C-alpha positions as CSV (number, residue, x, y, z in Angstrom):
1,M,-12.2,27.2,22.5
2,L,-10.6,26.9,19.0
3,R,-9.1,30.3,18.5
4,P,-7.3,31.6,15.4
5,A,-3.6,32.1,15.8
6,N,-0.6,33.4,13.8
7,I,0.3,30.0,12.4
8,Q,3.4,29.7,10.2
9,Y,5.2,26.6,8.8
10,E,8.9,26.2,8.3
11,L,11.3,23.3,7.7
12,A,13.8,22.3,10.4
13,E,17.4,22.4,9.3
14,R,19.0,19.7,11.5
15,T,16.2,18.1,13.5
16,R,14.5,15.2,11.7
17,G,11.4,13.6,13.0
18,M,8.9,10.9,12.1
19,T,5.4,9.7,13.2
20,Y,6.0,6.0,13.7
21,G,8.5,6.0,16.6
22,G,7.3,2.7,17.9
23,I,8.6,0.9,14.8
24,G,12.0,0.6,16.6
25,S,10.5,-1.7,19.2
26,M,9.3,-4.0,16.4
27,L,12.9,-4.1,15.0
28,L,14.1,-5.0,18.5
29,L,11.6,-7.8,18.6
30,V,12.5,-9.1,15.2
31,N,16.2,-9.0,16.2
32,K,15.6,-10.9,19.5
33,L,13.6,-13.6,17.8
34,G,16.2,-14.0,14.9
35,L,13.3,-13.8,12.4
36,A,15.3,-12.1,9.6
37,D,18.1,-14.6,9.8
38,T,15.7,-17.6,9.9
39,I,13.9,-16.2,6.8
40,D,17.1,-15.8,4.9
41,R,18.3,-19.3,5.9
42,R,15.1,-21.1,4.9
43,L,13.5,-19.1,2.1
44,H,15.4,-19.0,-1.2
45,L,13.7,-17.0,-4.0
46,L,16.5,-14.6,-5.1
47,K,19.6,-15.8,-7.0
48,L,21.4,-12.6,-6.3
49,H,21.0,-10.2,-3.4
50,L,21.5,-6.9,-5.1
51,P,20.8,-5.4,-2.6
52,Y,17.7,-7.0,-1.0
53,H,17.5,-10.3,0.8
54,E,14.3,-12.3,1.3
55,S,13.9,-11.0,4.8
56,D,14.0,-7.4,3.5
57,H,11.0,-8.1,1.4
58,V,9.0,-10.0,4.0
59,L,9.5,-7.5,6.7
60,N,8.8,-4.7,4.3
61,F,5.3,-5.9,3.8
62,A,4.7,-6.3,7.6
63,F,6.2,-2.9,8.5
64,N,4.2,-1.2,5.7
65,A,1.0,-2.5,7.4
66,M,2.2,-1.1,10.7
67,C,2.6,2.4,9.2
68,D,-1.1,2.8,8.3
69,A,-0.7,1.5,4.8
70,T,-3.9,0.7,3.0
71,C,-2.4,-0.7,-0.3
72,L,0.8,-2.0,-1.8
73,E,1.5,1.4,-3.4
74,D,2.0,2.9,0.0
75,L,5.4,1.4,0.0
76,E,6.4,4.4,-2.2
77,L,5.7,6.7,0.8
78,R,8.0,4.6,3.0
79,R,10.9,4.4,0.6
80,N,10.8,8.2,0.0
81,D,10.8,9.0,3.7
82,E,14.5,9.5,4.6
83,V,13.7,9.6,8.3
84,Y,11.9,6.3,8.2
85,L,14.8,4.7,6.4
86,D,17.2,6.0,9.0
87,A,14.9,4.7,11.7
88,I,15.1,1.1,10.4
89,N,18.8,1.6,9.5
90,A,18.2,1.0,5.8
91,R,19.7,2.8,2.8
92,R,16.6,1.9,0.7
93,I,13.6,-0.5,0.7
94,P,11.8,-2.3,-2.2
95,D,9.3,-0.2,-4.2
96,P,5.8,-1.4,-5.0
97,T,6.8,-2.9,-8.4
98,T,9.7,-4.8,-6.9
99,A,7.5,-6.0,-4.0
100,G,4.9,-7.3,-6.4
101,D,7.6,-9.1,-8.4
102,F,8.8,-10.7,-5.2
103,C,5.2,-12.0,-4.6
104,R,5.1,-13.5,-8.0
105,R,8.3,-15.5,-7.4
106,F,6.5,-17.7,-4.8
107,Q,5.5,-21.3,-5.5
108,P,3.2,-23.1,-3.1
109,H,6.1,-24.9,-1.3
110,D,7.8,-21.5,-0.8
111,V,4.7,-20.1,1.0
112,R,4.7,-23.3,3.1
113,T,8.3,-22.7,4.0
114,L,7.5,-19.1,5.1
115,L,4.7,-20.4,7.3
116,D,7.1,-22.9,8.8
117,V,9.5,-20.1,9.6
118,F,6.8,-18.2,11.4
119,N,5.8,-21.3,13.3
120,E,9.4,-21.8,14.3
121,T,9.6,-18.3,15.5
122,R,6.3,-18.5,17.5
123,L,7.8,-21.4,19.4
124,K,10.5,-19.1,20.8
125,V,7.8,-16.7,21.9
126,W,5.7,-19.4,23.6
127,A,8.8,-20.7,25.4
128,E,8.9,-17.6,27.5
129,Q,5.3,-17.8,28.7
130,P,4.2,-18.8,32.3
131,P,3.1,-22.5,32.9
132,E,-0.6,-21.6,32.9
133,F,-0.3,-20.4,29.3
134,F,0.0,-24.0,28.2
135,D,-3.1,-25.4,29.7
136,E,-5.0,-25.6,26.4
137,A,-4.7,-24.3,22.9
138,R,-8.0,-23.4,21.2
139,V,-7.5,-23.7,17.5
140,D,-10.3,-22.1,15.3
141,M,-10.8,-22.6,11.6
142,D,-13.0,-20.9,9.1
143,G,-13.1,-19.6,5.5
144,T,-13.6,-16.0,4.5
145,L,-14.3,-14.3,1.2
146,V,-11.8,-11.8,-0.3
147,S,-13.6,-9.9,-3.1
148,T,-11.8,-8.2,-5.9
149,S,-12.9,-5.9,-8.8
150,G,-9.9,-7.0,-11.0
151,E,-10.7,-9.0,-14.1
152,C,-7.2,-10.5,-14.8
153,K,-6.4,-12.2,-11.5
154,A,-5.7,-15.8,-12.2
155,G,-7.4,-18.3,-9.9
156,M,-10.3,-16.1,-8.8
157,D,-13.8,-17.4,-9.2
158,I,-17.4,-16.4,-8.3
159,S,-18.4,-17.3,-4.7
160,Y,-21.8,-18.5,-3.4
161,K,-22.6,-14.9,-2.6
162,G,-22.1,-13.9,-6.3
163,D,-18.9,-12.0,-5.6
164,W,-15.7,-12.5,-7.6
165,G,-12.5,-13.2,-5.7
166,Y,-10.8,-15.7,-3.5
167,H,-11.8,-17.8,-0.5
168,P,-8.8,-18.3,1.9
169,L,-8.9,-20.7,4.8
170,V,-7.7,-19.0,8.0
171,V,-6.6,-21.1,11.1
172,T,-6.0,-19.1,14.3
173,L,-5.1,-19.6,17.9
174,A,-7.9,-18.1,20.0
175,N,-5.7,-17.8,23.1
176,T,-3.5,-15.1,21.6
177,G,-5.2,-14.2,18.3
178,E,-2.2,-15.4,16.3
179,V,-2.7,-16.5,12.7
180,L,-1.4,-20.1,12.5
181,S,-2.0,-20.6,8.8
182,V,-3.6,-18.9,5.8
183,V,-4.3,-20.9,2.6
184,N,-5.6,-19.0,-0.4
185,R,-8.2,-20.8,-2.6
186,S,-10.4,-20.0,-5.5
187,G,-13.6,-18.2,-4.8
188,N,-15.9,-21.1,-5.5
189,R,-14.2,-23.6,-3.2
190,P,-16.0,-24.9,-0.1
191,S,-14.9,-23.7,3.3
192,H,-13.5,-27.0,4.5
193,E,-11.3,-27.8,1.5
194,G,-7.7,-28.4,2.7
195,C,-8.7,-28.1,6.3
196,P,-7.4,-31.5,7.6
197,A,-3.9,-30.9,6.5
198,E,-3.9,-27.4,8.1
199,V,-5.3,-28.9,11.3
200,D,-2.5,-31.5,11.4
201,R,0.1,-28.7,11.1
202,A,-1.6,-26.6,13.8
203,L,-1.7,-29.7,16.1
204,D,2.0,-30.3,15.5
205,V,2.9,-26.7,16.3
206,C,0.8,-26.5,19.4
207,L,2.0,-29.8,20.9
208,R,5.6,-29.1,20.1
209,G,5.2,-25.7,21.7
210,G,4.3,-27.3,25.0
211,F,0.5,-27.1,25.2
212,R,-0.9,-29.9,27.3
213,R,-4.2,-30.1,25.4
214,V,-5.6,-28.8,22.1
215,L,-9.2,-27.9,21.3
216,L,-10.3,-27.8,17.7
217,R,-13.4,-25.8,16.8
218,G,-15.2,-25.2,13.6
219,D,-18.7,-24.7,12.1
220,T,-20.8,-27.3,10.3
221,D,-18.6,-27.3,7.2
222,F,-15.6,-28.4,9.2
223,T,-17.0,-31.6,10.7
224,Q,-14.3,-33.8,9.1
225,T,-15.8,-37.2,10.0
226,K,-13.1,-39.1,8.1
227,H,-10.5,-37.7,10.4
228,L,-12.3,-37.5,13.8
229,D,-11.1,-41.0,14.9
230,R,-7.5,-40.2,14.1
231,W,-7.6,-36.9,16.0
232,S,-9.5,-38.5,18.9
233,D,-6.8,-41.2,19.2
234,D,-4.6,-38.6,20.8
235,E,-5.8,-38.0,24.4
236,R,-4.5,-34.5,24.3
237,V,-6.8,-33.5,21.4
238,R,-10.5,-32.8,21.7
239,F,-12.9,-31.1,19.2
240,I,-16.2,-29.3,19.0
241,F,-17.7,-29.1,15.5
242,G,-21.1,-28.0,14.4
243,S,-23.3,-30.6,12.7
244,D,-26.0,-30.1,10.1
245,C,-29.6,-30.6,11.2
246,T,-30.3,-33.6,9.1
247,P,-33.7,-35.3,9.1
248,A,-32.3,-38.3,11.0
249,L,-30.8,-36.1,13.7
250,H,-34.0,-34.1,13.9
251,I,-36.0,-37.2,14.5
252,V,-33.6,-38.4,17.2
253,A,-33.9,-35.0,19.0
254,D,-37.7,-35.1,18.7
255,D,-37.7,-38.5,20.4
256,L,-35.6,-37.5,23.4
257,P,-37.6,-37.8,26.6
258,K,-38.5,-34.6,28.5
259,K,-36.2,-35.4,31.4
260,A,-33.2,-35.4,29.0
261,W,-33.7,-31.6,28.5
262,Q,-32.4,-28.9,30.8
263,T,-32.6,-25.1,30.6
264,L,-29.6,-23.5,28.9
265,R,-28.5,-20.7,31.0
266,R,-26.0,-18.3,29.4
267,P,-23.8,-16.0,31.5
268,A,-24.2,-12.2,31.4
269,R,-22.3,-10.6,28.6
270,Y,-20.6,-8.2,31.0
271,R,-20.6,-7.3,34.7
272,V,-21.6,-3.8,35.7
273,K,-18.7,-2.4,37.7
274,T,-20.6,0.7,38.9
275,Q,-24.3,1.3,39.2
276,P,-26.8,-0.2,36.7
277,R,-28.2,2.4,34.4
278,A,-31.5,2.5,32.6
279,R,-31.3,1.1,29.1
280,P,-32.5,3.3,26.2
281,D,-35.6,2.3,24.3
282,K,-35.0,-0.1,21.4
283,I,-36.0,1.5,18.1
284,K,-35.9,-1.5,15.8
285,P,-38.6,-3.6,17.6
286,Q,-40.9,-0.5,17.5
287,I,-40.5,-0.1,13.8
288,V,-41.1,-3.9,13.2
289,I,-44.3,-3.7,15.2
290,E,-45.6,-0.5,13.6
291,R,-45.0,-1.7,10.0
292,E,-46.3,-5.3,10.9
293,F,-43.2,-7.0,9.7
294,K,-42.8,-10.7,10.2
295,N,-40.4,-11.3,13.1
296,I,-38.9,-14.3,14.8
297,R,-38.1,-13.9,18.5
298,L,-36.2,-16.2,20.8
299,V,-38.2,-17.3,23.8
300,G,-36.0,-19.8,25.5
301,E,-33.3,-22.5,25.1
302,E,-32.9,-26.1,26.3
303,V,-29.9,-28.4,25.9
304,A,-29.7,-32.2,25.8
305,E,-27.2,-34.8,24.6
306,F,-27.1,-38.3,23.1
307,D,-24.4,-40.7,21.8
308,Y,-23.8,-40.6,18.0
309,R,-21.5,-42.3,15.6
310,P,-21.0,-40.7,12.2
311,T,-21.0,-43.0,9.2
312,A,-17.3,-42.5,8.5
313,C,-16.3,-43.1,12.1
314,K,-15.7,-46.2,14.2
315,K,-16.0,-44.4,17.5
316,T,-19.1,-43.0,19.2
317,Y,-19.1,-39.4,20.3
318,R,-21.3,-37.0,22.1
319,M,-23.9,-35.1,20.2
320,I,-25.0,-31.9,22.0
321,V,-28.3,-30.5,20.8
322,V,-29.7,-27.1,21.6
323,K,-33.4,-26.5,21.2
324,K,-34.4,-22.9,20.6
325,Y,-38.0,-22.0,21.3
326,L,-39.2,-19.2,18.9
327,D,-42.3,-17.0,18.6
328,V,-43.2,-16.0,15.1
329,T,-45.1,-12.7,15.1
330,E,-46.5,-10.2,12.6
331,G,-46.8,-6.7,14.2
332,Q,-48.3,-7.4,17.6
333,S,-50.0,-10.6,16.5
334,L,-48.6,-14.0,17.4
335,L,-48.7,-16.3,14.3
336,F,-47.4,-19.5,15.8
337,H,-44.8,-21.1,18.1
338,D,-41.8,-22.7,16.5
339,Y,-38.5,-24.4,17.5
340,R,-35.2,-25.2,15.8
341,Y,-32.3,-27.5,16.6
342,F,-28.5,-26.8,16.6
343,F,-26.1,-29.8,16.9
344,Y,-22.5,-29.9,18.2
345,L,-20.3,-33.0,17.8
346,T,-17.6,-33.5,20.4
347,N,-15.3,-36.1,22.0
348,D,-15.2,-34.1,25.3
349,R,-16.6,-36.3,28.0
350,D,-15.5,-34.1,30.9
351,H,-17.5,-30.8,30.5
352,S,-21.2,-30.5,30.8
353,A,-23.5,-30.0,27.8
354,T,-23.9,-26.3,28.7
355,E,-20.2,-25.8,28.8
356,I,-19.7,-27.4,25.5
357,V,-22.3,-25.1,23.9
358,L,-20.6,-22.0,25.4
359,L,-17.2,-23.2,24.2
360,A,-18.6,-23.7,20.7
361,N,-20.2,-20.3,20.6
362,D,-17.0,-18.7,21.7
363,R,-15.6,-19.6,18.3
364,C,-17.6,-16.7,16.8
365,D,-14.9,-14.3,18.1
366,Q,-12.9,-15.5,15.1
367,E,-15.1,-13.3,12.9
368,N,-13.7,-10.3,14.7
369,L,-10.2,-11.5,13.9
370,H,-11.1,-11.8,10.2
371,A,-12.4,-8.2,10.4
372,Q,-9.0,-7.1,11.8
373,L,-7.1,-8.9,9.0
374,K,-9.3,-7.3,6.4
375,G,-9.9,-3.8,7.6
376,G,-7.0,-3.2,10.1
377,V,-3.9,-5.0,8.8
378,R,-5.5,-5.3,5.3
379,A,-3.8,-8.7,4.9
380,L,-6.8,-10.4,3.3
381,H,-6.7,-8.5,0.0
382,A,-5.6,-9.5,-3.5
383,P,-3.4,-6.8,-5.0
384,V,-1.2,-9.1,-7.2
385,D,-2.1,-11.1,-10.3
386,N,-2.6,-14.7,-9.4
387,L,-3.7,-17.1,-6.6
388,V,-0.2,-18.0,-5.3
389,S,1.2,-14.5,-5.4
390,N,-1.8,-13.2,-3.5
391,W,-1.4,-16.1,-1.0
392,A,2.2,-14.9,-0.4
393,Y,1.0,-11.3,0.0
394,M,-1.6,-12.5,2.6
395,V,0.9,-14.5,4.6
396,M,3.6,-11.7,4.6
397,T,1.2,-8.9,5.5
398,A,-0.5,-11.1,8.2
399,L,2.9,-11.2,9.9
400,A,2.2,-7.6,11.1
401,W,-0.7,-9.1,13.2
402,N,1.5,-11.9,14.5
403,L,4.2,-9.4,15.4
404,K,1.6,-7.5,17.4
405,A,0.7,-10.6,19.3
406,W,4.4,-11.6,19.9
407,W,5.0,-8.0,21.0
408,A,2.3,-8.3,23.7
409,L,3.4,-11.8,24.8
410,H,6.8,-10.3,25.6
411,L,5.3,-7.9,28.1
412,P,6.5,-8.8,31.7
413,E,3.6,-10.0,33.9
414,S,5.4,-9.2,37.1
415,D,8.6,-7.2,38.0
416,G,8.6,-7.5,41.7
417,Q,5.7,-5.1,42.4
418,R,3.5,-5.6,39.4
419,G,1.7,-8.9,39.6
420,E,-1.9,-8.8,38.7
421,P,-1.7,-5.3,37.0
422,G,1.0,-6.5,34.7
423,R,-1.0,-9.6,33.7
424,L,-4.1,-7.5,33.0
425,E,-2.0,-5.0,30.9
426,K,-0.6,-7.9,28.9
427,Q,-4.1,-9.3,28.2
428,R,-5.4,-5.8,27.2
429,V,-2.6,-5.3,24.7
430,L,-3.1,-8.8,23.4
431,R,-6.8,-8.2,22.7
432,M,-6.3,-4.7,21.2
433,E,-7.6,-4.0,17.8
434,F,-4.9,-3.3,15.3
435,K,-5.7,0.4,15.0
436,T,-5.8,0.9,18.7
437,F,-2.4,-0.9,19.0
438,L,-0.9,1.4,16.4
439,N,-2.2,4.5,18.2
440,A,-0.9,3.3,21.5
441,F,2.5,1.9,20.6
442,L,3.5,2.6,17.0
443,R,2.3,6.0,16.1
444,L,4.7,7.9,18.5
445,P,6.2,11.2,17.2
446,C,9.9,11.1,17.7
447,Q,13.3,12.4,16.5
448,I,15.9,10.0,15.0
449,V,19.4,10.8,16.2
450,H,22.6,9.0,15.1
451,T,25.3,9.3,17.8
452,G,28.4,7.2,18.1
453,R,27.3,3.6,17.6
454,R,23.7,4.2,18.8
455,L,20.5,4.9,17.0
456,I,18.3,6.9,19.3
457,Y,14.5,7.3,19.1
458,R,13.8,10.5,21.0
459,L,10.1,10.4,21.7
460,L,8.3,13.8,21.6
461,G,5.1,12.9,23.3
462,W,3.5,10.8,26.1
463,N,0.3,8.8,26.2
464,P,-1.3,6.5,28.9
465,W,0.5,3.4,27.4
466,S,4.0,4.9,27.4
467,G,4.9,3.1,30.7
468,V,3.9,-0.2,29.2
469,F,5.9,0.6,26.0
470,F,9.1,1.3,28.0
471,R,8.7,-1.8,30.1
472,L,8.6,-3.8,26.9
473,V,11.6,-2.1,25.4
474,D,13.6,-2.9,28.6
475,R,12.5,-6.5,28.3
476,L,13.7,-6.7,24.7
477,H,17.1,-5.2,25.6
478,T,17.6,-7.7,28.4
């Protein structure tokens, strides 16, 4: 089907086109939210604006990520693209050297100011959401490693995995995937360091934004026993944190009566919408058996609960314990039966033990968000020379991911005839991977036409998401 043709290339004389036609919708969103004005009003890093303002630099990082940039040097491609400059109505944009210098101007309080600006902006986005949006905010927290091969980056250190780099703390909103906070730390710092202060900021933002309840989730490193009583004093706040299997907890779980245990039933991962199909043979188990590797296989799960008061707490909470029954095999031979305990500490007295476990396990989706921030947006990287400047880079580049979420949240759920379809479309866009979002809504070939007082993006193609795109643009114009 691929046939040779008489292909020739030539340059157009008057028609000027670009690949990223969807960038105009992001400009409309930034303008509607007043993000650039808020940045210039709150963030003061430049004594003279010749010609750039603080907002020019911040948005330059975010838009660079939206144009398939993989590194800071890709800004050079943007600033030499005359059509791109016309599309964003700019005479010029900062080059990589100037952008790096801007990162180095940040002090820790300046990065905090920028995070406050983003939080102030997200409140405007949330204010336009339907009432059911504010039922409960699920705030997840975790640390992730950012490796670097550089040898002169101040603040880096060797991690527990033996890699050199940084160990930022990332706090996210599971409802929308938004990044609420990023705090860069040295590579050898523990995951929970600085977490209580970030949790307090996240609680303040979510409660000011109108959420009726907030759920805090984290793994065993984030069980901040010194702060649990304080958070639990607010009836709107509940938490589910993993807890280490200490010898004392192991003894308590062993002493629970049989009637305290019930089978843990997990829902199916997905529902078959058509006809069930035969599953292919699994290759890995066959190789494990043939080569007589030692293998641990899950046989069943049970769940129970008991009251528990941590040493640093004055209140008593629920401790949910999951008992996993395991078979340890070597080849086809069963060596012995085994079991392990997993503990979850919570102040939630309303949900069943099974529901608490499922809510806690749902936090694992944050790992996918970390993968998007690393491989998609490429915000969790360290291209500059010290800890604070790399922190500023992470926050500014992560704005691209937040703009994606705010873009999706502006989609209308109903316009007279589109009730449930509009709501499903909104959720699909909100859950898209960053690359999929770029392909659907940003990477749109178009012509840039200046006529009168208008800047026209004349799209040259169509894709299945174009209808959603134009509905969003209409919403931003109104």
